[in-house]
C-alpha positions as a Markdown table, in Angstrom:
| # | Residue | x | y | z |
|---|---|---|---|---|
| 1 | Met | -64.3 | -34.7 | 19.2 |
| 2 | Ser | -62.0 | -31.6 | 18.8 |
| 3 | Val | -63.3 | -28.0 | 18.6 |
| 4 | Thr | -63.9 | -28.5 | 14.9 |
| 5 | Gly | -65.9 | -31.7 | 15.2 |
| 6 | Leu | -63.0 | -33.8 | 13.9 |
| 7 | Pro | -61.6 | -36.7 | 16.0 |
| 8 | Pro | -59.3 | -35.9 | 18.8 |
| 9 | Tyr | -55.6 | -35.5 | 18.1 |
| 10 | Asp | -53.7 | -38.8 | 17.6 |
| 11 | Glu | -50.3 | -38.7 | 19.3 |
| 12 | Gly | -49.2 | -41.6 | 17.2 |
| 13 | Asn | -49.7 | -39.9 | 13.8 |
| 14 | Ile | -46.5 | -39.7 | 11.6 |
| 15 | Phe | -46.0 | -35.9 | 12.1 |
| 16 | Ala | -46.2 | -36.2 | 15.9 |
| 17 | Arg | -43.6 | -39.0 | 15.6 |
| 18 | Ile | -41.4 | -36.8 | 13.4 |
| 19 | Leu | -41.7 | -33.9 | 15.9 |
| 20 | Arg | -40.6 | -36.2 | 18.7 |
| 21 | Gly | -37.6 | -37.3 | 16.7 |
| 22 | Glu | -38.8 | -40.9 | 16.4 |
| 23 | Ile | -38.9 | -40.7 | 12.6 |
| 24 | Pro | -36.2 | -38.9 | 10.6 |
| 25 | Cys | -37.0 | -36.2 | 8.1 |
| 26 | Lys | -35.0 | -34.1 | 5.6 |
| 27 | Lys | -35.3 | -30.8 | 7.5 |
| 28 | Val | -35.4 | -27.4 | 5.8 |
| 29 | His | -36.3 | -25.1 | 8.7 |
| 30 | Glu | -37.0 | -25.4 | 12.4 |
| 31 | Asp | -37.7 | -22.9 | 15.1 |
| 32 | Ser | -39.8 | -22.7 | 18.3 |
| 33 | Trp | -43.0 | -22.7 | 16.4 |
| 34 | Ala | -42.7 | -25.1 | 13.4 |
| 35 | Leu | -40.8 | -27.8 | 11.6 |
| 36 | Ala | -40.4 | -27.8 | 7.8 |
| 37 | Phe | -39.2 | -30.8 | 5.9 |
| 38 | His | -39.2 | -32.3 | 2.4 |
| 39 | Asp | -42.2 | -34.4 | 1.5 |
| 40 | Ile | -41.3 | -38.1 | 0.8 |
| 41 | His | -43.6 | -38.2 | -2.2 |
| 42 | Pro | -43.1 | -34.8 | -3.9 |
| 43 | Gln | -45.7 | -33.4 | -6.3 |
| 44 | Ala | -43.4 | -30.7 | -7.6 |
| 45 | Pro | -39.7 | -30.1 | -7.9 |
| 46 | Val | -39.9 | -28.4 | -4.5 |
| 47 | His | -42.5 | -29.9 | -2.1 |
| 48 | Val | -42.1 | -29.1 | 1.6 |
| 49 | Leu | -44.4 | -29.7 | 4.6 |
| 50 | Val | -44.5 | -27.2 | 7.4 |
| 51 | Ile | -46.1 | -28.4 | 10.7 |
| 52 | Pro | -46.7 | -26.5 | 13.9 |
| 53 | Lys | -45.2 | -27.7 | 17.1 |
| 54 | Gly | -48.4 | -28.7 | 18.9 |
| 55 | Pro | -51.3 | -31.2 | 18.8 |
| 56 | Tyr | -53.6 | -29.6 | 16.2 |
| 57 | Val | -55.7 | -31.9 | 14.0 |
| 58 | Ser | -56.6 | -29.3 | 11.2 |
| 59 | Ala | -56.4 | -25.7 | 10.2 |
| 60 | Ala | -59.7 | -25.0 | 11.9 |
| 61 | Asp | -58.4 | -26.7 | 15.1 |
| 62 | Phe | -55.1 | -24.8 | 15.0 |
| 63 | His | -56.7 | -21.4 | 14.4 |
| 64 | Ala | -59.3 | -21.9 | 17.1 |
| 65 | Ser | -57.1 | -23.4 | 19.7 |
| 66 | Ala | -53.5 | -22.3 | 19.3 |
| 67 | Pro | -52.2 | -19.3 | 21.2 |
| 68 | Ala | -51.7 | -16.2 | 19.0 |
| 69 | Glu | -47.9 | -16.3 | 19.2 |
| 70 | Leu | -47.9 | -19.8 | 17.9 |
| 71 | Ile | -50.2 | -18.9 | 15.0 |
| 72 | Ala | -48.0 | -15.9 | 14.1 |
| 73 | Gly | -44.8 | -17.9 | 14.6 |
| 74 | Phe | -46.0 | -20.7 | 12.4 |
| 75 | Trp | -46.9 | -18.5 | 9.5 |
| 76 | Arg | -43.6 | -16.7 | 9.8 |
| 77 | Ala | -41.9 | -20.1 | 9.6 |
| 78 | Val | -43.9 | -20.9 | 6.4 |
| 79 | Ser | -42.5 | -17.6 | 4.9 |
| 80 | Ala | -39.0 | -18.3 | 6.2 |
| 81 | Thr | -39.1 | -21.7 | 4.7 |
| 82 | Ala | -40.1 | -20.5 | 1.2 |
| 83 | Lys | -37.4 | -17.9 | 1.4 |
| 84 | Ala | -34.8 | -20.5 | 2.4 |
| 85 | Leu | -35.8 | -22.6 | -0.5 |
| 86 | Gly | -35.3 | -19.7 | -2.9 |
| 87 | Leu | -38.9 | -19.6 | -4.0 |
| 88 | Glu | -39.8 | -15.9 | -3.4 |
| 89 | Glu | -38.7 | -14.7 | -6.9 |
| 90 | Gly | -40.4 | -17.3 | -9.0 |
| 91 | Gly | -43.4 | -17.8 | -6.7 |
| 92 | Tyr | -44.8 | -20.7 | -4.8 |
| 93 | Arg | -48.1 | -22.3 | -3.7 |
| 94 | Ile | -49.3 | -22.9 | -0.1 |
| 95 | Leu | -51.9 | -25.5 | 0.4 |
| 96 | Ala | -53.6 | -26.9 | 3.5 |
| 97 | Asn | -56.2 | -29.7 | 3.3 |
| 98 | Met | -58.8 | -30.0 | 6.1 |
| 99 | Gly | -60.7 | -33.3 | 6.5 |
| 100 | Ala | -61.1 | -36.4 | 4.4 |
| 101 | Asp | -63.1 | -34.7 | 1.6 |
| 102 | Ala | -60.2 | -32.3 | 1.0 |
| 103 | Gly | -57.7 | -35.1 | 1.0 |
| 104 | Gln | -56.1 | -34.5 | 4.4 |
| 105 | Glu | -54.1 | -37.7 | 4.9 |
| 106 | Val | -52.3 | -37.0 | 8.2 |
| 107 | Pro | -54.4 | -35.7 | 11.2 |
| 108 | His | -51.9 | -33.0 | 12.2 |
| 109 | Phe | -52.4 | -29.5 | 10.7 |
| 110 | His | -49.8 | -29.0 | 8.0 |
| 111 | Val | -49.1 | -26.7 | 5.1 |
| 112 | His | -47.6 | -27.8 | 1.8 |
| 113 | Ile | -45.3 | -25.5 | 0.0 |
| 114 | Phe | -45.0 | -26.2 | -3.8 |
| 115 | Gly | -42.6 | -24.6 | -6.2 |
| 116 | Gly | -39.7 | -24.9 | -8.6 |
| 117 | Arg | -41.8 | -24.8 | -11.8 |
| 118 | Pro | -44.9 | -23.1 | -13.1 |
| 119 | Leu | -47.8 | -24.7 | -11.2 |
| 120 | Gly | -50.8 | -23.6 | -13.3 |
| 121 | Arg | -54.3 | -23.1 | -12.0 |
| 122 | Met | -55.1 | -24.9 | -8.9 |
| 123 | Val | -58.8 | -25.3 | -9.8 |
| 124 | Pro | -60.4 | -24.9 | -13.2 |
| 125 | Ala | -62.0 | -21.5 | -13.8 |
| 126 | Ala | -65.7 | -21.4 | -13.0 |
| 127 | His | -68.1 | -21.0 | -16.0 |
């Protein structure tokens, strides 16, 4: 088990294979810390994934295990990606799922950036 109680990192997951260049992607941004690319099943006019360059299963694993410079560099890459996509003026949503109950499909920490249209409320208002 990882530090978060999730299964250990799987080097064969699709994002690990994309990072190694085994599977192509439509790249938006890349630096020393992260790779950003268009989602193959977009849920909004703009739907990009940002993944850190390292073996992290989830947000909890990443934030508990990654060195501080990688964490800072990753979040700067998220912002640089949104800026490169022209989303700063109209706004955008950042989403990270952790675990099966939240809908995490790939066991490599990743952030979704959604934009390009009004996105509405993410969750209904509590009553």
